[in-house]
N, C-alpha and C positions, 0 to 999 in steps of 0.2 A: 605537818601530818603526813606521814607517809600512806602511799595510795596501798591498800592490802593487796596481796598476791593476787594473780590472775590465775584460775582455776578451769580447764578442759575445754581449751581454745585451740581452734585451727587457722593457721596461716598459709598463703599461698603465696610465694617467693618467686618472681617471675624476673630471672636475671641473668642473662647472656654470658656474664664474666665472671668467673671462678670464684675469684679473687674477691671479688665485692659480695657475692653469694655468699661466702664462706666467711666475712666479714661478717654479715646483716646475721646469717642463720646464728652466730655466736650469740650478738647482742640478742636476737628474741631469746634464747635460751637462757639467757638470764634477766629476761623481764617478768617472769612467772614462774610457780611452781608444773605447769602443766600446758606447756604450749607447743601444739603437734606442728611442726614445719614440714611443707612439701615444696620443693624446689621445681620451677621449669625453667629449663635453659633458653626456650624460644617461646614464643606468644601461643604457637601453635599449640604446644605441648600444655600451656596454660589455659586453653581454652577446653582442650579434652578434658584435662582436668577439675575446670569450675562446672564444665557439662555432667561430670560423674558426680560431685556432692558439693555441698553448699561449704564455706568458707565465711569464718565470722569476720577476716579481713584479708585483703591482698595488697602487696606490696612490689609495684612493677617499675623496671627500668622503662625510662623514653627512649632509649636508643636498644632495638632489639631487629636481630636479624629479620628480613622479610616482612616486619609490620613495626610499627612506631607503636610506643605504648597508649596513644589518641584511640588508635583504630581496635588495639587490644581492650582499653578500657569500654569504648561503645560496644562492642562484642559482647564481653563478659556482663555489662550491666543489662543487656536486653535479655542474656541468660538467666542471670539472677540478681536482679537490679536493686536489692538492700544490701549487698555488700560494700562496706566501705573500703575505699580505696585510697592507698597512698603511693604518690608517682615520685621516683626519684630519678635525678636528673645531672647529668655532670657538665649539660651546655645552656643554661639557664638565659632567659630574654624577658622580657614583660611581655611581650606576645606569648610566648609560651606558658606565661601565668594566666595570662586573659583566657586561654584556649585550655587549661587545667580548669578553671572555676565553670566556662561554659560545658564542657562534658562529664563533668561530675564527677571527678578526683574529691575526694576528703580533703586531702592534704596533698603538697608538693613540696619536698624537700630538694636542696640544693646538693649533691654530692661534692666534696665528701662530707659525707654525716656525721658528727660524734657521736659516739654512744652513746652518750646522756639525753643529748635532743633524740635519737631515732628511739632511744627505750620510752621514753616520754608520750611523744606523739603515738607511739604504738599501744601504749597503756591507754591513754583517752581515746582512742579510736577503736580499742575493743571494751571498753566501758561503755562509750556513746551508745555503741551497735546495740549491747547487753541492753541498757537502758531503753531505747525505743524499740526494743522488740519487747520488752515486758510490757510496754506501754501499749504496744499494736494487739498484746494477747487478752488483754485486761477486758471483761465486758462491762459494759456499764447497765446498770441496772435503774428503771424510772422508778 
């Protein structure tokens, strides 16, 4: 069964490598009919964007100039704790995987990530976040 298209979602991509950013952007454009993608090339730029508006999903590289992905993740979660985050890294390790869980990243993917895997994880993250928001918005009447 195919997953229905995602409509009107926003994604912040924090990636300093221009080629990786371009490839990820292209995959995101194929994920659904209306995904608005904003790109930040540094963690500081990403934090500025997070402060200015909520996103449905953040995709962040682990190795960024000036601040690593975990530091960015901690600060972004303080600003808007409800956003799911996918952390990408080209330098995987068991220690890093443990830190990912500890720091609250929704998902951890190793680079290079194939388009099909990234698309699937993005769609799942966006739908899970939407479902959780729907549950949080419901009022229980006794």
